[in-house]
C-alpha positions as CSV (number, residue, x, y, z in Angstrom):
1,X,75.4,60.5,-15.7
2,X,73.7,57.8,-13.6
3,X,70.1,56.7,-13.9
4,X,68.0,56.4,-10.7
5,X,64.5,54.9,-10.6
6,X,62.5,55.8,-7.4
7,X,59.6,53.4,-6.8
8,X,56.4,54.1,-4.9
9,X,56.9,54.4,-1.2
10,X,60.6,55.2,-1.6
11,X,62.6,58.4,-1.6
12,X,66.1,59.1,-2.6
13,X,68.5,61.6,-1.0
14,X,71.2,62.8,-3.4
15,X,74.5,63.6,-1.7
16,X,77.6,65.4,-3.2
17,X,80.7,65.2,-1.2
18,X,78.7,64.2,1.9
19,X,76.3,67.1,1.7
20,X,72.6,66.7,0.9
21,X,72.0,68.3,-2.4
22,X,68.6,67.1,-3.5
23,X,65.6,65.0,-2.5
24,X,64.0,62.7,-5.1
25,X,60.5,61.2,-4.8
26,X,58.8,58.6,-7.1
27,X,60.0,58.8,-10.7
28,X,62.9,58.3,-13.1
29,X,66.0,60.5,-12.7
30,X,69.5,61.1,-14.0
31,X,72.1,62.4,-11.6
32,X,75.5,63.7,-12.5
33,X,78.9,62.2,-11.8
34,X,80.3,62.7,-8.3
35,X,76.8,62.5,-6.8
36,X,75.5,59.6,-4.8
37,X,71.8,58.7,-4.3
38,X,70.7,56.9,-1.1
39,X,67.2,55.3,-1.4
40,X,65.1,55.0,1.8
41,X,62.0,52.9,2.4
42,X,59.3,55.3,3.6
43,X,57.4,52.5,5.4
44,X,60.3,52.3,7.9
45,X,60.0,54.9,10.6
46,X,63.4,55.6,12.0
47,X,66.4,55.3,9.7
48,X,68.7,58.2,10.8
49,X,71.2,58.6,13.6
50,X,71.0,61.9,15.5
51,X,74.2,63.2,13.9
52,X,73.1,62.4,10.4
53,X,69.6,63.8,11.1
54,X,71.1,67.2,12.1
55,X,72.7,67.5,8.7
56,X,69.6,66.3,6.8
57,X,67.3,68.9,8.5
58,X,69.3,71.7,6.9
59,X,67.5,70.7,3.7
60,X,64.0,72.2,3.4
61,X,62.7,69.5,1.0
62,X,63.7,66.8,3.5
63,X,62.0,68.7,6.4
64,X,58.8,68.7,4.4
65,X,58.9,64.9,4.0
66,X,59.2,63.9,7.7
67,X,57.5,64.3,11.0
68,X,60.2,65.6,13.4
69,X,59.8,64.6,17.0
70,X,62.0,66.1,19.8
71,X,61.7,64.2,23.1
72,X,63.1,65.9,26.2
73,X,64.8,64.0,29.0
74,X,61.7,64.2,31.2
75,X,59.4,63.1,28.4
76,X,58.0,60.1,26.6
77,X,56.2,60.2,23.3
78,X,53.6,57.5,22.4
79,X,53.4,56.9,18.6
80,X,50.1,55.9,17.1
81,X,50.0,54.7,13.5
82,X,46.6,54.7,11.8
83,X,45.0,55.1,15.3
84,X,46.9,52.0,16.6
85,X,49.6,52.2,19.2
86,X,53.0,51.7,17.6
87,X,55.9,52.5,19.8
88,X,57.3,54.6,22.6
89,X,60.0,57.2,22.0
90,X,62.4,58.0,24.8
91,X,64.7,61.1,25.0
92,X,66.1,62.1,21.6
93,X,65.3,63.4,18.1
94,X,63.4,61.3,15.6
95,X,62.2,61.6,12.0
96,X,59.2,59.6,10.6
97,X,58.3,59.7,6.9
98,X,55.0,61.4,6.0
99,X,52.5,60.3,3.5
100,X,52.1,56.5,3.8
101,X,50.4,56.4,7.2
102,X,48.6,58.7,9.5
103,X,50.6,59.3,12.7
104,X,49.6,60.8,16.0
105,X,52.0,61.6,18.8
106,X,51.1,61.9,22.5
107,X,53.6,63.6,24.8
108,X,53.9,62.5,28.4
109,X,55.6,64.4,31.2
110,X,57.4,61.8,33.3
111,X,58.2,64.3,36.1
112,X,54.9,63.2,37.5
113,X,54.7,59.6,38.7
114,X,51.0,59.3,38.0
115,X,49.8,57.8,34.7
116,X,47.2,60.0,33.0
117,X,43.7,58.6,32.8
118,X,43.6,59.4,29.0
119,X,46.2,56.6,28.4
120,X,44.6,53.2,27.6
121,X,45.5,50.9,30.5
122,X,45.8,48.0,28.1
123,X,48.9,49.7,26.6
124,X,50.6,49.5,30.0
125,X,50.7,45.7,29.7
126,X,52.5,45.8,26.3
127,X,56.2,45.4,26.0
128,X,57.2,48.9,24.8
129,X,55.7,50.6,27.8
130,X,56.6,48.0,30.5
131,X,60.1,49.4,30.5
132,X,58.9,52.8,31.6
133,X,56.4,52.0,34.4
134,X,56.4,50.6,37.9
135,X,53.4,48.3,38.5
136,X,52.0,47.0,41.8
137,X,49.0,44.7,42.4
138,X,46.9,44.7,45.6
139,X,44.9,41.5,45.9
140,X,41.2,41.5,47.0
141,X,42.2,40.3,50.5
142,X,45.0,42.9,50.9
143,X,45.6,46.6,51.6
144,X,48.7,48.5,50.7
145,X,50.5,51.6,52.0
146,X,52.2,53.9,49.5
147,X,55.4,55.8,50.3
148,X,56.7,58.5,47.9
149,X,60.3,59.5,48.5
150,X,60.1,57.8,51.9
151,X,57.0,59.7,53.0
152,X,53.6,58.2,53.6
153,X,51.2,59.1,50.8
154,X,48.0,57.0,51.0
155,X,46.4,53.7,51.8
156,X,45.8,51.5,48.7
157,X,42.7,49.3,48.3
158,X,42.6,46.2,46.1
159,X,43.5,46.9,42.5
160,X,46.3,47.5,40.0
161,X,48.5,50.6,40.4
162,X,51.0,51.9,37.8
163,X,53.5,54.8,38.0
164,X,56.0,56.3,35.6
165,X,59.6,55.5,36.2
166,X,61.7,58.6,37.2
167,X,64.0,59.7,40.0
168,X,61.1,59.6,42.5
169,X,61.3,56.7,44.9
170,X,58.1,54.6,45.3
171,X,57.5,51.9,47.8
172,X,54.4,49.9,48.4
173,X,54.0,47.7,51.5
174,X,51.1,45.2,51.6
175,X,49.3,43.5,54.5
176,X,46.9,40.5,54.5
177,X,43.5,41.7,55.9
178,X,42.1,38.2,56.4
179,X,41.7,36.3,59.6
180,X,45.3,35.2,60.5
181,X,46.7,32.4,62.7
182,X,49.8,32.5,64.9
183,X,51.4,29.5,66.7
184,X,53.3,30.2,70.0
185,X,54.8,26.7,70.4
186,X,57.3,25.0,72.6
187,X,57.1,27.5,75.5
188,X,59.0,26.0,78.4
189,X,57.4,27.5,81.5
190,X,57.7,26.9,85.3
191,X,54.5,26.8,87.3
192,X,54.2,28.4,90.7
193,X,55.2,25.0,92.3
194,X,58.2,24.7,90.0
195,X,56.8,22.1,87.6
196,X,58.4,22.5,84.2
197,X,56.0,22.3,81.4
198,X,56.1,22.8,77.6
199,X,53.0,24.7,76.3
200,X,51.7,25.2,72.8
201,X,49.4,28.2,72.4
202,X,47.4,29.4,69.4
203,X,45.9,32.8,68.5
204,X,43.7,34.1,65.7
205,X,44.0,37.8,64.9
206,X,43.1,40.3,62.2
207,X,44.6,43.6,61.1
208,X,42.2,46.4,61.7
209,X,44.5,49.5,61.2
210,X,47.1,48.9,58.5
211,X,48.6,52.4,59.0
212,X,49.2,51.7,62.7
213,X,50.5,48.2,62.0
214,X,53.0,49.1,59.2
215,X,53.9,52.7,60.1
216,X,53.6,52.8,63.8
217,X,55.4,49.5,64.5
218,X,58.4,47.7,63.1
219,X,57.7,44.0,62.4
220,X,54.3,44.1,64.2
221,X,54.0,40.3,63.8
222,X,57.1,39.7,65.9
223,X,55.9,42.2,68.5
224,X,52.6,40.4,68.6
225,X,54.3,37.1,69.1
226,X,56.4,38.5,72.0
227,X,53.4,40.2,73.6
228,X,51.4,37.0,73.7
229,X,54.4,34.9,74.8
230,X,55.1,37.1,77.8
231,X,51.4,37.3,78.8
232,X,51.2,33.5,78.6
233,X,54.3,33.0,80.8
234,X,53.2,35.6,83.3
235,X,49.8,34.0,83.9
236,X,51.0,30.4,83.9
237,X,53.7,31.3,86.4
238,X,51.1,32.4,88.9
239,X,49.4,29.0,89.0
240,X,50.4,25.7,90.5
241,X,50.4,22.6,88.3
242,X,47.1,21.4,89.7
243,X,45.5,24.8,89.3
244,X,46.6,25.0,85.7
245,X,45.2,21.6,84.9
246,X,41.9,22.6,86.6
247,X,41.6,25.9,84.7
248,X,42.9,25.2,81.3
249,X,39.9,26.9,79.7
250,X,40.6,30.1,81.6
251,X,44.1,30.5,80.2
252,X,43.1,31.7,76.8
253,X,40.5,34.2,78.2
254,X,43.0,35.6,80.7
255,X,45.8,36.0,78.2
256,X,43.5,37.8,75.8
257,X,42.4,40.2,78.6
258,X,46.0,40.9,79.6
259,X,47.1,41.8,76.0
260,X,44.0,43.6,74.7
261,X,45.4,47.1,75.0
262,X,48.9,46.2,73.8
263,X,47.8,44.4,70.6
264,X,45.5,47.4,69.9
265,X,48.6,49.6,69.7
266,X,49.9,47.2,67.1
267,X,46.9,47.8,64.8
268,X,45.5,44.3,65.3
269,X,42.6,42.8,67.2
270,X,42.5,39.3,68.8
271,X,39.6,37.2,67.5
272,X,40.3,34.0,69.5
273,X,42.9,31.9,71.3
274,X,43.4,28.5,72.8
275,X,45.7,26.3,74.8
276,X,46.6,23.5,72.4
277,X,48.9,21.3,74.3
278,X,50.5,20.9,77.8
279,X,53.5,18.6,77.4
280,X,54.9,17.1,80.7
281,X,58.5,16.0,81.2
282,X,59.1,12.3,81.4
283,X,59.5,12.1,85.2
284,X,56.4,14.3,85.8
285,X,54.4,12.2,83.4
286,X,55.4,9.0,85.2
287,X,54.3,10.5,88.6
288,X,51.0,11.6,87.1
289,X,50.4,8.0,85.8
290,X,51.2,6.6,89.2
291,X,48.8,9.1,90.8
292,X,46.1,8.2,88.3
293,X,46.6,4.4,88.9
294,X,46.4,5.0,92.7
295,X,43.2,7.0,92.3
296,X,41.6,4.3,90.2
297,X,42.6,1.6,92.6
298,X,41.2,3.6,95.5
299,X,37.9,4.0,93.6
300,X,37.9,0.2,92.8
301,X,38.4,-0.7,96.5
302,X,35.7,1.8,97.5
303,X,33.2,0.2,95.1
304,X,34.2,-3.3,96.3
305,X,33.7,-2.4,99.9
306,X,30.3,-0.8,99.1
307,X,29.2,-4.0,97.3
308,X,30.4,-6.2,100.1
309,X,28.6,-4.1,102.7
310,X,25.4,-4.3,100.6
311,X,25.7,-8.0,100.3
312,X,26.3,-8.5,104.1
313,X,23.3,-6.3,104.8
314,X,21.2,-8.4,102.5
315,X,22.3,-11.6,104.2
316,X,21.5,-10.2,107.6
317,X,18.0,-9.2,106.5
318,X,17.4,-12.7,105.1
319,X,18.6,-14.3,108.4
320,X,16.3,-12.2,110.4
321,X,13.3,-13.2,108.2
322,X,14.2,-16.9,108.4
323,X,14.5,-16.7,112.2
324,X,11.0,-15.5,112.5
325,X,9.5,-17.8,109.8
326,X,10.2,-21.6,109.9
327,X,8.7,-22.2,106.5
328,X,11.0,-19.7,104.9
329,X,13.9,-21.4,106.7
330,X,12.9,-24.7,105.2
331,X,12.6,-23.2,101.7
332,X,16.0,-21.7,102.0
333,X,17.3,-25.0,103.2
334,X,15.9,-26.8,100.2
335,X,17.3,-24.2,97.9
336,X,20.8,-24.8,99.2
337,X,20.3,-28.6,99.0
338,X,19.3,-28.2,95.3
339,X,22.5,-26.2,94.7
340,X,24.6,-28.9,96.3
341,X,22.9,-31.6,94.4
342,X,23.7,-30.0,91.1
343,X,27.4,-30.5,91.8
344,X,27.0,-34.3,92.7
345,X,27.4,-36.8,89.9
346,X,25.9,-39.9,91.6
347,X,24.0,-40.7,94.8
348,X,23.8,-44.3,96.2
349,X,20.6,-45.2,98.2
350,X,19.7,-48.5,99.9
351,X,16.4,-50.2,99.2
352,X,15.1,-50.0,102.7
353,X,12.7,-47.2,101.8
354,X,12.6,-43.8,103.5
355,X,14.5,-42.2,100.5
356,X,13.6,-38.7,101.6
357,X,15.0,-39.4,105.1
358,X,18.2,-40.7,103.6
359,X,18.6,-37.6,101.4
360,X,18.1,-35.5,104.4
361,X,20.8,-37.3,106.3
362,X,23.2,-36.7,103.4
363,X,22.7,-33.0,103.0
364,X,21.5,-31.9,106.5
365,X,23.2,-32.7,109.8
C-alpha cells in the first residue's frame, strides 16, 4: 500500500497499467500496489496532450472536474478568468480545471473577417490576439481603399481597422488627401526658334476622388507627371525665346488649362503651378549678357546726348540774352574772371596805379 496526501487545489489521477482507475480530490488516501497516482495543480489550466485527454475523458469523475472546450478549425475561443481576459484558444481540444476560478468562454467564427463589436477593442492590442488579426491604420490626413479577395469593397476614412486572419485576402491602399507638391525639373526643351533651354516647373495638386485615382489608374502620380511634362513641352515649343521670356507668367496658366480635363480623369485637381527656373546654356547666356551690355551702353549714350543737347540749348539761350543786354554780358564776364582768378596763385602789379585797368588787361583781351 502507498499513502497519498492530496492538498487543497490539487487533484490526483490514479492509473493502473496506464488506465485511469480513480480520481482523488483533497484528502489522505492509501492506494494499492501496482497503481500510480499523478498529482495535478488545479490552478494550471492546460496540462494534457490531446491523445492523453481522449483517454482521461472516458472517466466520468474526471469529466465532472474539468471544463471541456472543443475549438473547430474555423474558430477561436477567448478565455476569461474571473471576468478578466486570460488567453486565446486556437483549433483543438482543451480541459480546464473547475472550482478554483470562474471561467467564461467566448467562441468566435473566423470565417468572417469582421471583428464583432462585442469584443473589447483593447484586447486586440494584447499579445495573445495580435497573432490572429490583421490591423490597418488610416491617418487623419489619409483615406484608404479596401479590397477583399481582389475586389473593391469600400472606402475607409481615418481610423483603426482590424480583421480576423483567415484564407480571405485583404488589401488596403492608402492615399494622402493633403495638398501635395510635384517638381517637374530638368526639362530640356527647344523653343520655336531652336533655343535649347532647361526648365524647372512646379505644381500643387490634391486628390479629390481616391477611388478614381487608385482604381481607375495605375500609378496616377507618374501619369500626372507625364501629363504635365508633355503639356509644358507642347506650349513652350510654340514660343520663340523672346516670347517665352516676355510671357513667363502665362506659362503656368496655359499649362493648367491644357491639362485640366486630363488630370480630372486621374482623380486629382490642380491647385496651382509655376515656372521656377529657366536655365540657359553657356553660349546663349553669354550672348544674352552681350545684348544686355549693348542695351545699357545704348541707353547711356542716349542719356549723354540728351544732357549734351540740353546744355547746348542752355548756352544758346544765355548767349542770346547777353547779346541783347550789355550789363548781363559784363556780369558774365566778371563771373568768368572770378573763376580764372581762383586758379591763379600770385598776381604781380606795378605801382603806377590803375590797378583795375591792369587786371582787365590780364584777363580780358
